[in-house]
N, C-alpha and C positions, 0 to 999 in steps of 0.2 A: 520463616516461610511456612512451616507446619501449622503455626497458629493461624496464618492467613488462609491456608487451604481448609482448615477446619471451619472457619467462618464462612468461606465460600460454600462448603458442603452443607452447612446448617441452613444458609439462606436459600440455596437451591431446593433442598428437601422441603422447606416450608412454603415455597412459592407455588402459586396456582397459575401464574402468568409470568412469562419471561420474554424480554425482547433483547436481541443481540444486534448491535449497531456498530458499523465501521465508518471510516471517513467517506466523505462524498467522492463520487467517481472512483469506486474501489478498484484497487490493483489486485494482483494475485495473492498478496499476503493478507490484505483486509478481507477479501472474499473467502480465501481458503481457511483462514483462522475462524471466521464467523460460522461458516458452514460446518467445519470440523467440530467446533465447540458445541454447536447446536445438536449435532448427531451424537456426540459423547454424552451430553445431558439426557438426550432421549434414551440412549442405550442403558445408562447407569442410574437414572433417577425417574424414568417413566413419564417425563413431561416433554412436550415438543415446543421449544422456543420459537418465537417469530424472528426470523432473520431478515433484516430490512436494509435498504440502501436508498440513496438519492443520487441524482445525476445520471451517469451512464456507466454501464459495464461494457468494456471493450468486447467486440465480437471474438477476439482472440480467446477470451475466457468463456465462450459460449458452450463449450463441450465439457466443462469441468463437472465432476460428480456432484449430484444434488443441486445443480444450478437452478432447477425449477423451484426450489424452496426459498430462493432469495426473492423477497417481495418488495416491490417499489413502495417507498414510504407514502407517496401521495395516494395510494390505493388502500392504505390501512384504515381500519376502524379504531380510532384512538379515543373513543368516548370514555372508556374505563381505564384508569391508570394501571400500569404493569406493576406487579409486586417487586420484580427485580429487573433492572436494565443493566446489561453488560456492554460496555464500550470496548471494542477491540481495535488496536492499531489506529487510534484516532488522532494522535499527535497533540492537537490543541482544540480548545472549545469551538473555534470558528469552523473547524472541519466537520462538526456535527450540529451546526446551528439549525439545520433543517429539522432536527428532532428535538429542539430545545423544549418544546411543551411536554413531550414524553419524558425527557430527562428530569425536568423540574417537578413533575408529578409522580415520579417513580417512588415506590416504597423504599427501595434500597438501590444504590448505584455501585456497581463493581467495574473496575477498569483493568484491562490486561494489555500492556503496551510496552514497546521497546524504544519509544521516542522520548527525547528530553522534553519535559513539560513542567514549568515552574508553577502552574496553577491547575493541578489535577482536579477532575470532576468527581472521581470516585470516593465513596466512603471507605471502600476497601480497594487498595491499589496493589495489584500484582504486576509490578513494573520492573524492568531491568534494561537500562540503556546499553549494557554490554552485550545483550542478545542481538544476533544478526537479523532476527525477524520475530514478529509476534507469534508466528507458528512455532518457533522454538519454545516459547513459554507455555503454549497450550500443550505441546508434546511433553514437556517436563512435568506439567501438572498431571497429565494422564499417567505417566510412568510412576510418579511419586505416590499417587493414590490407587494404583493398580486398577484403573478403570478398564473395562473391556472396550475394545474398538473393533472396527471392521476395515475392509479394504478402502472404502470411501474416505474414512477418516485419515488413513495413512497417506493416500494419494493427495488429499486436500492439503495436508500439512507439508508434504513434499513440494507441492505447487507453491505454497507460500514461501518456503525456504529458497527454492530455485529462483523465483522472481525477485525476491528482495535482496538476494546476494548477487544478482546479475549472473546466474549460472555459476555461482561460487567465486566469481572474480573479486567480489568485495568481502568475502569471508575474512573476518579479523582473527579468529582463533580456530583451533581444532574442534571446539565444542559443537559447532553446527555440522562439521563433517562426521563426527562420531554419531550424531543423531541420525543423519542421513544414512550412514552405513547400517545402523540398527534397523531403520525402516526398509532398506533394501533387503536385509536378511529376513524381514517379515513379509516380503513379497512385492514391494514397490519396484516398478520397472522405470528407471530413469528415462529410458528412451520413450516410454509411453507418456511420461510427464512432459518431455520436450515436444512430443508430437501434439499434445494438447495446445501448446503455445504457438506452434508453427501452422496456423490456419487463418492467416490474415486475408482479408479481401483484396482482390487485385487493385482496386482503386486506392487502397491505403498504401500498398507497396509503390504505386506510381507516384503518389503525392510525396512520400518520404524520399523516393529516389530523386525527384526534382529538387527537394530541399537540400540534399547532399550535393547535387551537381552545381547548385548556385551558392554554396556556402562561401563566406568571406573569412579571410585569415588576417590576424593582427599580431603585432609584437613578435616579429620574426617567426610567424606561424605557430606560436605557442598557444594562441587562442583561436578556435574555430567557432564561427557564429552562423547558424542556419536559421532561416525564417520560413514560416508557413503562413500564408495570407488567409484571410477570412474565407475567401471563396474555396480554398482547398481544405481549410480546417474541418469543415463539415464532412469531408470524406476521410478524415483521419480515424484511426482506431486505437484508442489508448493514448499514451504519452509521447509517441514518436521515438521509442527505444531504438528502432533500426537506425534512425538518423544519428543518434548519439553514439551507438556502437560502431557504426562505419567510420565516422569522423575520428573516433578514438583510436582507430587502427593506423592512422596516418603518422608516420615517423615525425617526431618533433612536436606534435600536438600534445599539449599538457592539459588544456582546459577546453571544454565544449559547452556552448550555450545554444539552446534551441528556443527561439521566440515564436510563440503561437498566437496569432491574432484571433482570439476567440470571438471578440466583438470589435467594433471600430475603436473603442477606447478601453478595451480590456485585453491585456496581453499576459498569457501564461509563459513563464520562464522556467525552463528545465536546465539545470547545471550539472556537469559531471567533471570530476578531476581524476586523472589517471593515477597519479601518485601524491597529489597535493589536495588539501581540503578546499571545498567550495561552500560549505555550510555557512561560514561567516558572511559570505557575500549574499547568500540567500536571505539570511537574517537581516542584513542591512537593507534589503529590498522589501522587507516586511513578511518574508516567508520563513522557511526552515527546512529541516530534513537531516539526512545523514552526512557524515564527514565528506564522502566522495560523491554523493548523489543527493541533490537538494533542489529546491525550486521556490517560486513565488508567483503570485498573480498581482499585476499592477494595473491600476485604472489610469491609463495615460495613452497617448498616441504611440503607434508602433515606432515611429522615428525617435521619439524622446526616450522610449525604453531601450531601443537599440543603442543609442549614444550613451545612455547611463550605464548600461551593462558593460560596454566596451571600455568606458572610462574606469569603471570599478576594478577591472583586471589590470590596469596600468601598474606596473611595478611588481605584479605577482610573479 
């Protein structure tokens, strides 16, 4: 790892232009890791990276530190190649297809990620599937290199960890807990991080509440399936975590599937498992993710996707 961090340092020091890119429709980990890393580079190397995204950032994340520095990709001037492009929390190439021209023309590509990826894009890969969040890796880089940081960096990394562990419900080892404890000792207020996330619009809460109220149950209530139609999807904010969390509280429910009709024939599928893996089902649907939290996007009718998902859980 020390050799990789030395290469990272050398490349950043030599760069005159840097872009940091996370996956489309960034969540708390992608957003927090990108902005925190950008601020760390600014504080320690004297250059301000361009942090960019595509898709939508949920209103829930509207109040995070340095949010105004996250620039929509469609508004960037990409006439000149970046010396270094850093991909954070991107998973697979299709999640950053929107920036393919920038990635292909980059002088050097670095990736920092905790997802499984059999075809990495980075020439330098600082990856660790055992990490609970990409924010964990950024934090460990910071500590290892003794980079100076500020309150914004710490709160952004805390945000990434909290969201990707589901408020620590999906934490797999004590590693992430020790990191959070260290950040709390440095001034992070967990209540403040939670408050940043508890600011969803009323329309979102009402849409998600209806999805919970109309959920279906299969296989002796082991599988809960909720659906959000296209007319309501436009009023959603983020991935529908409230739906997934509420259904997961029901006694006997082991798996939760949320079907989101993004377009007539484009269905987003979010899967959760309380104690059993769901990532293999997401992969079979053409997606991926973590062991207990995964998803996919299918180009098919809502009815066909519904029936396919229900059938795939038969015997689980």
